[in-house]
C-alpha positions as protocol buffer text, in pm:
chain_id: "A"
residue {
  index: 1
  type: UNK
  ca { x: 22 y: 14 z: 12 }
}
residue {
  index: 2
  type: UNK
  ca { x: 99 y: 350 z: -65 }
}
residue {
  index: 3
  type: UNK
  ca { x: 41 y: 666 z: 51 }
}
residue {
  index: 4
  type: UNK
  ca { x: 161 y: 1029 z: -96 }
}
residue {
  index: 5
  type: UNK
  ca { x: 357 y: 1236 z: 158 }
}
residue {
  index: 6
  type: UNK
  ca { x: 616 y: 1472 z: 140 }
}
residue {
  index: 7
  type: UNK
  ca { x: 994 y: 1461 z: 69 }
}
residue {
  index: 8
  type: UNK
  ca { x: 1219 y: 1773 z: 163 }
}
residue {
  index: 9
  type: UNK
  ca { x: 1553 y: 1841 z: 33 }
}
residue {
  index: 10
  type: UNK
  ca { x: 1809 y: 2122 z: 179 }
}
residue {
  index: 11
  type: UNK
  ca { x: 2010 y: 2305 z: -88 }
}
residue {
  index: 12
  type: UNK
  ca { x: 2310 y: 2476 z: 11 }
}
residue {
  index: 13
  type: UNK
  ca { x: 2392 y: 2709 z: -279 }
}
residue {
  index: 14
  type: UNK
  ca { x: 2408 y: 3050 z: -270 }
}
residue {
  index: 15
  type: UNK
  ca { x: 2101 y: 3251 z: -438 }
}
residue {
  index: 16
  type: UNK
  ca { x: 1812 y: 3449 z: -461 }
}
residue {
  index: 17
  type: UNK
  ca { x: 1452 y: 3363 z: -428 }
}
residue {
  index: 18
  type: UNK
  ca { x: 1394 y: 3338 z: -819 }
}
residue {
  index: 19
  type: UNK
  ca { x: 1720 y: 3077 z: -842 }
}
residue {
  index: 20
  type: UNK
  ca { x: 1560 y: 2916 z: -529 }
}
residue {
  index: 21
  type: UNK
  ca { x: 1209 y: 2842 z: -695 }
}
residue {
  index: 22
  type: UNK
  ca { x: 1373 y: 2737 z: -1035 }
}
residue {
  index: 23
  type: UNK
  ca { x: 1587 y: 2520 z: -825 }
}
residue {
  index: 24
  type: UNK
  ca { x: 1304 y: 2328 z: -655 }
}
residue {
  index: 25
  type: UNK
  ca { x: 1123 y: 2341 z: -978 }
}
residue {
  index: 26
  type: UNK
  ca { x: 1419 y: 2161 z: -1147 }
}
residue {
  index: 27
  type: UNK
  ca { x: 1382 y: 1870 z: -873 }
}
residue {
  index: 28
  type: UNK
  ca { x: 1018 y: 1843 z: -946 }
}
residue {
  index: 29
  type: UNK
  ca { x: 952 y: 2006 z: -637 }
}
residue {
  index: 30
  type: UNK
  ca { x: 845 y: 2349 z: -473 }
}
residue {
  index: 31
  type: UNK
  ca { x: 970 y: 2592 z: -201 }
}
residue {
  index: 32
  type: UNK
  ca { x: 900 y: 2445 z: 149 }
}
residue {
  index: 33
  type: UNK
  ca { x: 612 y: 2579 z: 387 }
}
residue {
  index: 34
  type: UNK
  ca { x: 626 y: 2550 z: 776 }
}
residue {
  index: 35
  type: UNK
  ca { x: 333 y: 2483 z: 962 }
}
residue {
  index: 36
  type: UNK
  ca { x: 450 y: 2449 z: 1352 }
}
residue {
  index: 37
  type: UNK
  ca { x: 737 y: 2534 z: 1594 }
}
residue {
  index: 38
  type: UNK
  ca { x: 839 y: 2190 z: 1558 }
}
residue {
  index: 39
  type: UNK
  ca { x: 854 y: 2177 z: 1209 }
}
residue {
  index: 40
  type: UNK
  ca { x: 1049 y: 2478 z: 1213 }
}
residue {
  index: 41
  type: UNK
  ca { x: 1294 y: 2345 z: 1434 }
}
residue {
  index: 42
  type: UNK
  ca { x: 1329 y: 1990 z: 1245 }
}
residue {
  index: 43
  type: UNK
  ca { x: 1394 y: 2207 z: 928 }
}
residue {
  index: 44
  type: UNK
  ca { x: 1684 y: 2394 z: 1082 }
}
residue {
  index: 45
  type: UNK
  ca { x: 1829 y: 2093 z: 1257 }
}
residue {
  index: 46
  type: UNK
  ca { x: 1818 y: 1949 z: 875 }
}
residue {
  index: 47
  type: UNK
  ca { x: 2031 y: 2258 z: 735 }
}
residue {
  index: 48
  type: UNK
  ca { x: 2295 y: 2236 z: 1023 }
}
residue {
  index: 49
  type: UNK
  ca { x: 2371 y: 1886 z: 895 }
}
residue {
  index: 50
  type: UNK
  ca { x: 2505 y: 2024 z: 591 }
}
residue {
  index: 51
  type: UNK
  ca { x: 2641 y: 2369 z: 713 }
}
residue {
  index: 52
  type: UNK
  ca { x: 2948 y: 2409 z: 569 }
}
residue {
  index: 53
  type: UNK
  ca { x: 3276 y: 2431 z: 799 }
}
residue {
  index: 54
  type: UNK
  ca { x: 3377 y: 2785 z: 659 }
}
residue {
  index: 55
  type: UNK
  ca { x: 3022 y: 2900 z: 652 }
}
residue {
  index: 56
  type: UNK
  ca { x: 2959 y: 3262 z: 625 }
}
residue {
  index: 57
  type: UNK
  ca { x: 2810 y: 3471 z: 903 }
}
residue {
  index: 58
  type: UNK
  ca { x: 2473 y: 3449 z: 806 }
}
residue {
  index: 59
  type: UNK
  ca { x: 2314 y: 3099 z: 723 }
}
residue {
  index: 60
  type: UNK
  ca { x: 2006 y: 3169 z: 590 }
}
residue {
  index: 61
  type: UNK
  ca { x: 1745 y: 2990 z: 360 }
}
residue {
  index: 62
  type: UNK
  ca { x: 1467 y: 3077 z: 146 }
}
residue {
  index: 63
  type: UNK
  ca { x: 1110 y: 2932 z: 243 }
}
residue {
  index: 64
  type: UNK
  ca { x: 767 y: 2975 z: 15 }
}
residue {
  index: 65
  type: UNK
  ca { x: 634 y: 3211 z: 182 }
}
residue {
  index: 66
  type: UNK
  ca { x: 596 y: 3568 z: 1 }
}
residue {
  index: 67
  type: UNK
  ca { x: 395 y: 3860 z: -35 }
}
residue {
  index: 68
  type: UNK
  ca { x: 335 y: 4132 z: -370 }
}
residue {
  index: 69
  type: UNK
  ca { x: 321 y: 4497 z: -280 }
}
residue {
  index: 70
  type: UNK
  ca { x: 17 y: 4645 z: -368 }
}
residue {
  index: 71
  type: UNK
  ca { x: -42 y: 5020 z: -296 }
}
residue {
  index: 72
  type: UNK
  ca { x: -405 y: 4980 z: -233 }
}
residue {
  index: 73
  type: UNK
  ca { x: -356 y: 4826 z: 94 }
}
residue {
  index: 74
  type: UNK
  ca { x: -246 y: 5107 z: 258 }
}
residue {
  index: 75
  type: UNK
  ca { x: -542 y: 5194 z: 487 }
}
residue {
  index: 76
  type: UNK
  ca { x: -531 y: 5487 z: 762 }
}
residue {
  index: 77
  type: UNK
  ca { x: -157 y: 5465 z: 761 }
}
residue {
  index: 78
  type: UNK
  ca { x: -106 y: 5105 z: 816 }
}
residue {
  index: 79
  type: UNK
  ca { x: -28 y: 4844 z: 520 }
}
residue {
  index: 80
  type: UNK
  ca { x: -233 y: 4534 z: 529 }
}
residue {
  index: 81
  type: UNK
  ca { x: 25 y: 4260 z: 435 }
}
residue {
  index: 82
  type: UNK
  ca { x: -94 y: 3940 z: 255 }
}
residue {
  index: 83
  type: UNK
  ca { x: 171 y: 3668 z: 306 }
}
residue {
  index: 84
  type: UNK
  ca { x: 89 y: 3331 z: 149 }
}
residue {
  index: 85
  type: UNK
  ca { x: 264 y: 3007 z: 112 }
}
residue {
  index: 86
  type: UNK
  ca { x: 340 y: 2928 z: -251 }
}
residue {
  index: 87
  type: UNK
  ca { x: 216 y: 2548 z: -215 }
}
residue {
  index: 88
  type: UNK
  ca { x: -119 y: 2699 z: -128 }
}
residue {
  index: 89
  type: UNK
  ca { x: -124 y: 2547 z: 210 }
}
residue {
  index: 90
  type: UNK
  ca { x: -315 y: 2741 z: 509 }
}
residue {
  index: 91
  type: UNK
  ca { x: -136 y: 2989 z: 739 }
}
residue {
  index: 92
  type: UNK
  ca { x: -132 y: 2796 z: 1040 }
}
residue {
  index: 93
  type: UNK
  ca { x: 195 y: 2907 z: 1195 }
}
residue {
  index: 94
  type: UNK
  ca { x: 437 y: 3210 z: 1213 }
}
residue {
  index: 95
  type: UNK
  ca { x: 768 y: 3301 z: 1330 }
}
residue {
  index: 96
  type: UNK
  ca { x: 837 y: 3652 z: 1262 }
}
residue {
  index: 97
  type: UNK
  ca { x: 1165 y: 3791 z: 1415 }
}
residue {
  index: 98
  type: UNK
  ca { x: 1177 y: 4163 z: 1517 }
}
residue {
  index: 99
  type: UNK
  ca { x: 1346 y: 4457 z: 1298 }
}
residue {
  index: 100
  type: UNK
  ca { x: 1607 y: 4664 z: 1399 }
}
residue {
  index: 101
  type: UNK
  ca { x: 1364 y: 4926 z: 1487 }
}
residue {
  index: 102
  type: UNK
  ca { x: 1186 y: 4677 z: 1732 }
}
residue {
  index: 103
  type: UNK
  ca { x: 852 y: 4605 z: 1521 }
}
residue {
  index: 104
  type: UNK
  ca { x: 755 y: 4262 z: 1426 }
}
residue {
  index: 105
  type: UNK
  ca { x: 857 y: 4132 z: 1090 }
}
residue {
  index: 106
  type: UNK
  ca { x: 764 y: 4183 z: 794 }
}
residue {
  index: 107
  type: UNK
  ca { x: 849 y: 4533 z: 691 }
}
residue {
  index: 108
  type: UNK
  ca { x: 953 y: 4518 z: 318 }
}
residue {
  index: 109
  type: UNK
  ca { x: 664 y: 4764 z: 221 }
}
residue {
  index: 110
  type: UNK
  ca { x: 848 y: 5053 z: 407 }
}
residue {
  index: 111
  type: UNK
  ca { x: 1098 y: 5009 z: 107 }
}
residue {
  index: 112
  type: UNK
  ca { x: 858 y: 4989 z: -168 }
}
residue {
  index: 113
  type: UNK
  ca { x: 855 y: 5349 z: -249 }
}
residue {
  index: 114
  type: UNK
  ca { x: 1235 y: 5405 z: -238 }
}
residue {
  index: 115
  type: UNK
  ca { x: 1506 y: 5355 z: -518 }
}
residue {
  index: 116
  type: UNK
  ca { x: 1509 y: 4993 z: -349 }
}
residue {
  index: 117
  type: UNK
  ca { x: 1168 y: 4933 z: -525 }
}
residue {
  index: 118
  type: UNK
  ca { x: 1076 y: 4634 z: -316 }
}
residue {
  index: 119
  type: UNK
  ca { x: 786 y: 4569 z: -503 }
}
residue {
  index: 120
  type: UNK
  ca { x: 738 y: 4202 z: -347 }
}
residue {
  index: 121
  type: UNK
  ca { x: 891 y: 4035 z: -65 }
}
residue {
  index: 122
  type: UNK
  ca { x: 1006 y: 3697 z: -8 }
}
residue {
  index: 123
  type: UNK
  ca { x: 1067 y: 3517 z: 356 }
}
residue {
  index: 124
  type: UNK
  ca { x: 1408 y: 3366 z: 504 }
}
residue {
  index: 125
  type: UNK
  ca { x: 1444 y: 3125 z: 765 }
}
residue {
  index: 126
  type: UNK
  ca { x: 1765 y: 3198 z: 984 }
}
residue {
  index: 127
  type: UNK
  ca { x: 1914 y: 2899 z: 1046 }
}
residue {
  index: 128
  type: UNK
  ca { x: 2243 y: 2987 z: 1236 }
}
residue {
  index: 129
  type: UNK
  ca { x: 2443 y: 3306 z: 1256 }
}
residue {
  index: 130
  type: UNK
  ca { x: 2834 y: 3309 z: 1299 }
}
residue {
  index: 131
  type: UNK
  ca { x: 2907 y: 3655 z: 1359 }
}
residue {
  index: 132
  type: UNK
  ca { x: 2921 y: 3916 z: 1657 }
}
residue {
  index: 133
  type: UNK
  ca { x: 2624 y: 4124 z: 1611 }
}
residue {
  index: 134
  type: UNK
  ca { x: 2382 y: 4064 z: 1882 }
}
residue {
  index: 135
  type: UNK
  ca { x: 2047 y: 4155 z: 1700 }
}
residue {
  index: 136
  type: UNK
  ca { x: 2132 y: 3851 z: 1452 }
}
residue {
  index: 137
  type: UNK
  ca { x: 2238 y: 3606 z: 1697 }
}
residue {
  index: 138
  type: UNK
  ca { x: 1883 y: 3683 z: 1870 }
}
residue {
  index: 139
  type: UNK
  ca { x: 1715 y: 3621 z: 1536 }
}
residue {
  index: 140
  type: UNK
  ca { x: 1837 y: 3267 z: 1493 }
}
residue {
  index: 141
  type: UNK
  ca { x: 1565 y: 3011 z: 1415 }
}
residue {
  index: 142
  type: UNK
  ca { x: 1337 y: 3315 z: 1335 }
}
residue {
  index: 143
  type: UNK
  ca { x: 1193 y: 3444 z: 962 }
}
residue {
  index: 144
  type: UNK
  ca { x: 1240 y: 3769 z: 813 }
}
residue {
  index: 145
  type: UNK
  ca { x: 1177 y: 3932 z: 487 }
}
residue {
  index: 146
  type: UNK
  ca { x: 1391 y: 4012 z: 210 }
}
residue {
  index: 147
  type: UNK
  ca { x: 1339 y: 4401 z: 169 }
}
residue {
  index: 148
  type: UNK
  ca { x: 1523 y: 4399 z: -169 }
}
residue {
  index: 149
  type: UNK
  ca { x: 1292 y: 4237 z: -400 }
}
residue {
  index: 150
  type: UNK
  ca { x: 1388 y: 3870 z: -302 }
}
residue {
  index: 151
  type: UNK
  ca { x: 1686 y: 3962 z: -477 }
}
residue {
  index: 152
  type: UNK
  ca { x: 1927 y: 3936 z: -184 }
}
residue {
  index: 153
  type: UNK
  ca { x: 2160 y: 3615 z: -197 }
}
residue {
  index: 154
  type: UNK
  ca { x: 2132 y: 3363 z: 104 }
}
residue {
  index: 155
  type: UNK
  ca { x: 2286 y: 3017 z: 151 }
}
residue {
  index: 156
  type: UNK
  ca { x: 2027 y: 2819 z: -21 }
}
residue {
  index: 157
  type: UNK
  ca { x: 1672 y: 2705 z: -10 }
}
residue {
  index: 158
  type: UNK
  ca { x: 1468 y: 2379 z: 133 }
}
residue {
  index: 159
  type: UNK
  ca { x: 1232 y: 2190 z: -153 }
}
residue {
  index: 160
  type: UNK
  ca { x: 933 y: 1993 z: -47 }
}
residue {
  index: 161
  type: UNK
  ca { x: 816 y: 1713 z: -314 }
}
residue {
  index: 162
  type: UNK
  ca { x: 533 y: 1437 z: -287 }
}
residue {
  index: 163
  type: UNK
  ca { x: 691 y: 1086 z: -268 }
}
residue {
  index: 164
  type: UNK
  ca { x: 521 y: 741 z: -224 }
}
residue {
  index: 165
  type: UNK
  ca { x: 625 y: 575 z: 104 }
}
residue {
  index: 166
  type: UNK
  ca { x: 511 y: 248 z: 240 }
}
residue {
  index: 167
  type: UNK
  ca { x: 252 y: 175 z: 519 }
}
residue {
  index: 168
  type: UNK
  ca { x: 373 y: -125 z: 710 }
}
residue {
  index: 169
  type: UNK
  ca { x: 125 y: -293 z: 1016 }
}
residue {
  index: 170
  type: UNK
  ca { x: 302 y: -358 z: 1351 }
}
residue {
  index: 171
  type: UNK
  ca { x: 289 y: -668 z: 1554 }
}
residue {
  index: 172
  type: UNK
  ca { x: 3 y: -497 z: 1749 }
}
residue {
  index: 173
  type: UNK
  ca { x: -186 y: -425 z: 1407 }
}
residue {
  index: 174
  type: UNK
  ca { x: -110 y: -70 z: 1419 }
}
residue {
  index: 175
  type: UNK
  ca { x: -49 y: 114 z: 1086 }
}
residue {
  index: 176
  type: UNK
  ca { x: 278 y: 318 z: 1074 }
}
residue {
  index: 177
  type: UNK
  ca { x: 477 y: 496 z: 812 }
}
residue {
  index: 178
  type: UNK
  ca { x: 785 y: 371 z: 664 }
}
residue {
  index: 179
  type: UNK
  ca { x: 986 y: 598 z: 459 }
}
residue {
  index: 180
  type: UNK
  ca { x: 1219 y: 502 z: 201 }
}
residue {
  index: 181
  type: UNK
  ca { x: 1569 y: 395 z: 265 }
}
residue {
  index: 182
  type: UNK
  ca { x: 1795 y: 700 z: 376 }
}
residue {
  index: 183
  type: UNK
  ca { x: 1476 y: 903 z: 451 }
}
residue {
  index: 184
  type: UNK
  ca { x: 1384 y: 1049 z: 788 }
}
residue {
  index: 185
  type: UNK
  ca { x: 1027 y: 1022 z: 882 }
}
residue {
  index: 186
  type: UNK
  ca { x: 891 y: 1326 z: 1104 }
}
residue {
  index: 187
  type: UNK
  ca { x: 520 y: 1402 z: 1171 }
}
residue {
  index: 188
  type: UNK
  ca { x: 384 y: 1775 z: 1142 }
}
residue {
  index: 189
  type: UNK
  ca { x: 71 y: 1881 z: 1308 }
}
residue {
  index: 190
  type: UNK
  ca { x: -101 y: 2180 z: 1210 }
}
residue {
  index: 191
  type: UNK
  ca { x: -338 y: 2413 z: 1392 }
}
residue {
  index: 192
  type: UNK
  ca { x: -631 y: 2190 z: 1350 }
}
residue {
  index: 193
  type: UNK
  ca { x: -433 y: 1894 z: 1545 }
}
residue {
  index: 194
  type: UNK
  ca { x: -397 y: 1706 z: 1199 }
}
residue {
  index: 195
  type: UNK
  ca { x: -49 y: 1518 z: 1189 }
}
residue {
  index: 196
  type: UNK
  ca { x: 81 y: 1457 z: 809 }
}
residue {
  index: 197
  type: UNK
  ca { x: 384 y: 1218 z: 811 }
}
residue {
  index: 198
  type: UNK
  ca { x: 656 y: 1334 z: 610 }
}
residue {
  index: 199
  type: UNK
  ca { x: 1005 y: 1227 z: 453 }
}
residue {
  index: 200
  type: UNK
  ca { x: 1291 y: 1431 z: 457 }
}
residue {
  index: 201
  type: UNK
  ca { x: 1644 y: 1386 z: 279 }
}
residue {
  index: 202
  type: UNK
  ca { x: 1935 y: 1613 z: 319 }
}
residue {
  index: 203
  type: UNK
  ca { x: 2149 y: 1627 z: -9 }
}
């Protein structure tokens, strides 16, 4: 018996968001969506498994959360953000960090009318930071939005794709998920307390 589930790949190679998107497409996959604190931590641990010994200060990965700037969303001096997952999954978990000015991320829309022309924003997961700036030390494991139209170069991305895994029956006649050889199983719970078993591979 087979069941469709999700496999995820950590790609370590400096890239902007468009390159990350194409990299995942080339692997017949899509940039990852994240749906719980445990899921976030699990993905960070995956990235740390392949962290180069000579990693630059910021070890950060593109994820599939993005927004497109629209001037009409300014209402009474406040911008109404509309971030969503590129795979269409629901917004059941957020892990925004805090900006330098003390405001909760995201803040890209403040750059939209500057020469930077940040007319869209894509989100980055900061897996590790090897530098000495206290702000970025605090931001480890958090998300932040790119203020430069998704063009900044970060450490890589995490791709997710469907795969078939087998269902085995235990001695107690319980059904358990078994991932393909070399893959690691992890059950992700969403806000509705539903669990989805996923298989992950670091490559």
